[in-house]
KOLDO-255273 format. One record per residue: residue in one letter; x negated, y, z negated of N, C-alpha, C, CB in turn. Coordinates in Angstrom, 1 decimal. Atoms other than C-alpha are relative to their C-alpha. Last residue first. Glycine has a CB too. Layout:
# KOLDO-255273
 res n_east n_north   n_up ca_east ca_north  ca_up c_east c_north   c_up cb_east cb_north  cb_up
   A      X       Y      Z       X        Y      Z      X       Y      Z       X        Y      Z
...
# end
This chain:
# KOLDO-255273
 res n_east n_north   n_up ca_east ca_north  ca_up c_east c_north   c_up cb_east cb_north  cb_up
   A    1.0    -0.7   -0.7   -23.8    -25.8   99.0   -1.4    -0.3   -0.5     0.1      1.5    0.0
   L    1.0    -0.7    0.9   -21.4    -28.3   97.7   -1.1     0.6    0.8    -0.5     -1.0   -1.1
   R    1.4     0.1   -0.4   -18.5    -29.2  100.0   -0.9     0.8   -1.0    -0.3      0.6    1.5
   L    0.9    -1.1    0.4   -15.1    -30.0   98.7   -1.4    -0.2    0.4     0.0      0.2   -1.6
   P    0.8     0.3    1.2   -13.0    -32.5  100.6   -0.9     1.3   -0.3    -1.0     -1.2    0.3
   R    1.4     0.1   -0.4   -10.3    -31.1  102.9   -0.9    -0.3   -1.3    -0.5      1.3    0.6
   R    0.2     1.4   -0.5    -6.7    -31.9  102.1   -1.5    -0.2    0.4     0.9     -0.3    1.2
   S    1.0     0.1   -1.1    -6.2    -28.9   99.9   -0.3    -1.4    0.4    -1.4      0.7   -0.5
   V    0.6     1.3   -0.1    -3.0    -28.6   98.0   -1.0     0.0    1.1     1.1     -1.1    0.2
   V    0.9     0.0   -1.2    -1.9    -25.2   96.8   -0.7    -1.3    0.0    -1.0      1.2    0.0
   E    0.9     1.2   -0.1     1.0    -25.3   94.4   -0.7     0.2    1.3     0.8     -1.3   -0.1
   T    0.2     0.3   -1.4     2.5    -21.9   93.5   -1.0    -1.2    0.1    -0.4      1.2    0.9
   S    1.2     0.8   -0.3     3.8    -21.5   90.0    0.0    -0.3    1.5     0.0     -1.3   -0.9
   R   -0.1     0.8   -1.2     6.3    -18.8   89.3   -1.3    -0.6    0.3     0.4      1.0    1.2
   L    1.2     0.4   -0.5     6.9    -17.4   85.8    0.2    -0.8    1.3    -0.8     -0.9   -1.0
   F    0.1     1.4   -0.1     9.9    -15.4   84.8   -1.4    -0.3    0.6     1.1     -0.6    0.9
   L    1.4     0.4   -0.4    10.9    -11.9   83.7    0.0    -1.5    0.1    -1.1      0.5   -1.0
   L    0.2     1.4    0.3    14.5    -10.7   83.6   -1.3    -0.4    0.6     1.2     -0.9    0.5
   Y    0.8     0.9   -0.8    14.9     -7.0   83.5   -0.1    -1.4   -0.5    -1.5      0.6    0.1
   K    0.0    -0.4   -1.4    17.4     -4.5   82.2   -0.7    -0.9    1.0    -0.6      1.4    0.1
   G   -0.9     0.9   -0.8    18.1     -6.4   79.0    0.1     0.5    1.4     1.4      0.1   -0.6
   D   -1.2    -0.8   -0.3    16.7     -3.6   76.8    0.9    -0.7    0.9    -0.4      1.3    0.6
   P   -0.7    -0.4    1.2    14.2     -6.0   75.1    1.3     0.8    0.3    -0.9      0.8   -0.9
   S    0.7    -1.1    0.6    13.2     -7.5   78.5    0.8     0.4   -1.2    -0.2      1.2    1.0
   W   -0.6    -1.3   -0.2    14.8    -10.9   79.1   -0.9     1.1   -0.6     1.4      0.1   -0.7
   R   -0.1    -0.8    1.3    12.8    -14.0   79.4    0.5     1.4    0.3    -1.5      0.0   -0.6
   P   -0.6    -1.3   -0.1    13.0    -16.8   82.0    0.0     0.7   -1.3     1.5     -0.1    0.6
   T    0.2    -0.9    1.2    10.4    -19.5   81.6    0.6     1.3    0.1    -1.5      0.1   -0.3
   S   -0.4     0.4    1.3    10.4    -21.2   85.0   -0.1     1.1   -1.0    -1.0     -1.2   -0.4
   D   -0.2    -1.2    0.8    10.1    -20.9   88.8    0.4    -0.5   -1.4     1.1      0.9    0.6
   H    0.5     0.3    1.3     8.5    -23.8   90.7    0.1     1.2   -0.9    -1.4     -0.5    0.0
   D   -0.1     1.4    0.3    10.1    -24.1   94.1   -0.4    -0.3   -1.4    -0.9     -0.8    1.0
   G    1.2     0.7    0.1    10.9    -20.4   94.4    0.1    -1.5   -0.3    -1.0      0.6   -1.0
   K    0.1     1.0   -1.1    14.3    -19.2   95.4   -1.3    -0.7    0.0     0.3      0.6    1.3
   T    1.3     0.2   -0.7    15.2    -17.1   92.4    0.1    -1.1    1.0    -1.1     -0.2   -1.1
   L    0.7    -1.2   -0.1    18.5    -15.7   91.0   -1.3    -0.1    0.7    -0.3      0.5   -1.4
   Q    1.5     0.2   -0.2    20.9    -18.5   91.6   -0.7     1.3    0.1    -0.3     -0.9    1.2
   H    0.5    -0.7   -1.2    24.4    -17.6   90.2   -1.5    -0.2    0.1     0.4      1.5    0.0
   P    1.3    -0.4    0.1    26.3    -19.9   87.8   -0.5     0.6    1.3    -1.0     -1.1   -0.5
   E    1.0     1.1   -0.2    30.0    -20.1   88.4   -1.4     0.6   -0.2     0.2     -0.6    1.5
   E    0.8    -0.2   -1.2    32.2    -17.4   86.9   -0.9    -1.2    0.1    -0.8      1.3   -0.1
   G   -0.8    -0.6   -1.1    35.1    -17.4   84.4   -0.8     0.1    1.3     0.6      1.3   -0.4
   G   -0.6     1.0   -0.9    32.8    -17.8   81.4    0.7     0.6    1.1     0.9     -0.9   -0.8
   A   -1.4     0.1    0.1    32.3    -15.2   78.7    0.7    -1.0    0.8     0.6      1.4    0.3
   T   -0.3     0.8    1.2    28.6    -16.0   78.4    1.5    -0.1   -0.2    -0.6      0.7   -1.2
   P   -0.5    -0.8    1.1    28.1    -14.8   82.0    0.4    -0.9   -1.2     1.3      0.8    0.5
   V   -1.4     0.2    0.1    25.9    -17.1   84.2    0.5     0.9   -1.2     0.5     -1.5   -0.3
   S   -0.7    -0.9    1.0    22.4    -16.8   85.4    1.5    -0.3    0.0    -0.4      1.5    0.2
   W   -1.4    -0.3   -0.2    20.0    -19.1   87.4    0.6     0.8   -1.2     0.8     -1.3    0.1
   I   -0.6    -0.8    1.1    16.2    -19.4   87.6    1.5     0.3    0.4    -0.7      1.3   -0.3
   S   -0.4    -1.4   -0.4    14.7    -22.1   89.9    0.8     0.6   -1.2     0.9      0.1    1.3
   T   -0.6    -0.8    1.1    12.9    -25.4   89.4    0.3     1.4    0.5    -0.8      0.0   -1.3
   N    0.1    -1.4   -0.2    12.0    -28.0   92.0    0.7     0.7   -1.2     0.7      0.4    1.4
   Y   -1.1    -0.9    0.4    11.3    -31.6   91.2   -0.3     1.4    0.3     0.2     -0.2   -1.5
   G    0.3    -0.8    1.2     9.3    -34.4   92.8    1.2     0.9   -0.3    -1.2      0.8    0.2
   E    1.3     0.3    0.5     9.1    -36.8   95.7   -0.4     0.7   -1.3    -1.1      0.4    1.1
   K   -0.1     0.9    1.2    12.7    -36.8   96.7   -1.3    -0.6   -0.5     0.9     -1.2    0.4
   K    0.7     1.2   -0.3    11.8    -35.2  100.0    0.1    -1.1   -1.0    -1.5      0.3    0.3
   E   -0.6     0.6   -1.2    14.4    -32.5   99.4   -0.6    -1.4    0.4     0.0      0.9    1.2
   N    0.3    -0.7   -1.3    13.3    -31.8   95.9    0.5    -0.8    1.2    -1.5      0.2    0.1
   V    0.9     0.9   -0.8    15.1    -33.3   92.9   -0.3     0.7    1.3     0.6     -1.4    0.2
   T   -0.7     0.9   -1.0    16.7    -30.5   90.9   -1.1    -0.8    0.6     0.7      0.9    1.0
   V    0.9     1.0   -0.5    15.8    -28.5   87.7    0.7    -0.9    0.9    -0.8     -0.8   -1.1
   R   -0.7     1.1   -0.6    17.8    -25.4   86.9   -1.1    -0.9    0.6     1.1      0.4    1.0
   V    0.7     0.7   -1.1    16.1    -23.0   84.5    0.8    -1.2    0.5    -1.4     -0.4   -0.5
   F    0.5     1.3    0.3    18.3    -20.7   82.5   -0.7    -0.5    1.2     1.2     -0.9   -0.4
   A    0.8     0.4   -1.1    19.6    -17.1   82.2   -0.6    -1.4   -0.4    -1.2      1.0    0.2
   V    1.1     1.0    0.3    22.5    -16.5   79.9   -0.7    -0.3    1.2     0.7     -1.3   -0.6
   R    0.4     1.0   -1.0    24.6    -13.4   80.1   -1.0    -1.0   -0.5    -0.6      0.8    1.2
   S   -1.0     0.1   -1.1    26.7    -10.9   78.0   -0.4    -1.1    1.1     0.1      1.3    0.8
   G   -0.9     1.2    0.1    24.9    -11.2   74.7    0.9    -0.3    1.2     0.8      0.1   -1.2
   D   -1.4    -0.4    0.3    23.6     -7.7   74.7    1.0    -1.1   -0.1     0.5      1.0    1.1
   P   -0.1    -0.7    1.3    20.0     -8.9   74.4    1.4     0.5   -0.4    -0.9      1.2    0.1
   S    0.4    -1.4   -0.1    20.5    -11.5   77.2    0.2     0.8   -1.3     0.8      0.7    1.1
   V   -1.2    -0.9    0.1    20.8    -15.1   76.1   -0.6     1.4    0.1     0.8     -0.2   -1.3
   Q    0.4    -1.2    0.6    18.0    -17.4   77.3    1.1     1.0    0.0    -1.3      0.6    0.7
   P   -1.0    -1.1    0.0    18.7    -21.1   78.1   -0.5     1.3   -0.8     1.4     -0.4   -0.5
   D    0.6    -1.3    0.4    15.6    -23.2   78.6    1.0     1.2    0.1    -1.2      0.3    0.8
   R    0.8    -0.1    1.2    17.2    -26.1   80.5   -0.5     1.4   -0.3    -1.2     -1.0    0.0
   D    0.2    -1.4    0.4    19.7    -27.1   83.2   -0.7     0.0   -1.3     1.4      0.7   -0.1
   V    0.1    -0.2    1.4    19.3    -30.6   84.8   -0.2     1.5   -0.3    -1.1     -0.8   -0.7
   R    0.0    -1.4    0.4    20.2    -31.7   88.2    0.1     0.1   -1.5     1.2      0.7    0.7
   I    1.0    -0.7   -0.8    19.5    -35.1   89.7    0.0     1.5   -0.2     0.2     -0.4    1.5
   G    1.0    -0.6    0.8    21.2    -37.1   87.0   -1.1     0.7    0.8    -0.6     -1.1   -0.8
   L    1.3     0.7   -0.4    23.2    -39.3   89.4   -1.2     0.6   -0.8    -0.2      0.2    1.5
   S   -0.1     1.4    0.3    26.5    -38.4   87.7   -1.3    -0.7    0.3     1.2     -0.6    0.7
   R    0.0     0.3    1.4    25.7    -34.7   87.5    0.0    -1.5   -0.3     1.3      0.6   -0.6
   E    1.2    -0.6    0.6    24.5    -34.2   91.1    0.0    -0.4   -1.5    -0.1      1.5    0.1
   R    1.1     0.9   -0.3    27.2    -36.6   92.5   -1.3     0.5   -0.7    -0.3      0.0    1.5
   Y   -0.2     1.3    0.6    30.0    -34.8   90.7   -1.2    -0.8    0.2     1.2     -0.6    0.5
   H    0.2    -0.2    1.4    28.7    -31.3   91.7    0.1    -1.4   -0.8     0.9      1.0   -0.6
   K    1.5    -0.1    0.2    28.5    -32.4   95.4   -0.3     0.0   -1.5    -0.6      1.2    0.7
   T    0.6    -1.3    0.0    32.2    -33.5   95.4   -1.5     0.0   -0.3     0.7      0.9   -1.0
   E    0.5    -0.4   -1.3    33.5    -36.9   96.4   -0.7     1.4    0.1     1.2      0.0    1.0
   P    1.2     0.8   -0.5    33.6    -38.3   92.9   -0.5     0.5    1.3     0.3     -1.4    0.0
   R   -0.4     1.2   -0.8    36.0    -35.5   91.7   -1.2    -0.7    0.6     1.0      0.4    1.1
   L    0.8     0.3   -1.2    35.0    -33.2   88.9    0.5    -1.2    0.7    -1.5      0.0   -0.3
   R    0.5     1.4   -0.1    37.6    -32.1   86.4   -0.7    -0.2    1.3     1.2     -1.0   -0.2
   Q   -0.6     0.8   -1.1    37.9    -28.4   86.1   -0.6    -1.4    0.0    -0.2      0.7    1.3
   R    0.9     0.6   -1.1    36.9    -26.9   82.8    0.8    -0.8    1.0    -1.0     -0.9   -0.7
   R   -0.3     1.4   -0.3    39.3    -24.7   80.8   -0.8    -0.5    1.1     1.5     -0.1    0.4
# end
C-alpha cells in the first residue's frame, strides 16, 4: 500500500515539480532487485545529475542510493547478479583557450 504524499514533504515537491525522474530500470537476474537511474536537478539548477539507485522488487523498502557521482548511468547486472556495472561520465571544463604550437 502506498503512502499518500503531503504537500509539505520533500518527496511531494520533487514529484509535483517534476525535478526527479527515475529511468532505465534493470531487474537483477534472480528478480529480487531493480537498479535504476535517478535524474535530479543539480544544486545550481543549471542542469541535471544522475545516480544509480536500487530497490527490492517485493517492495517494503525505500530506494537506496548506490552511487554518488554527478553523471552515473546505464546500470547493468552481471549474469550471476553479484555485480552491478554502470557508466560514470566526468565533465572537465577548461576555461583556458587552446594554444597551437
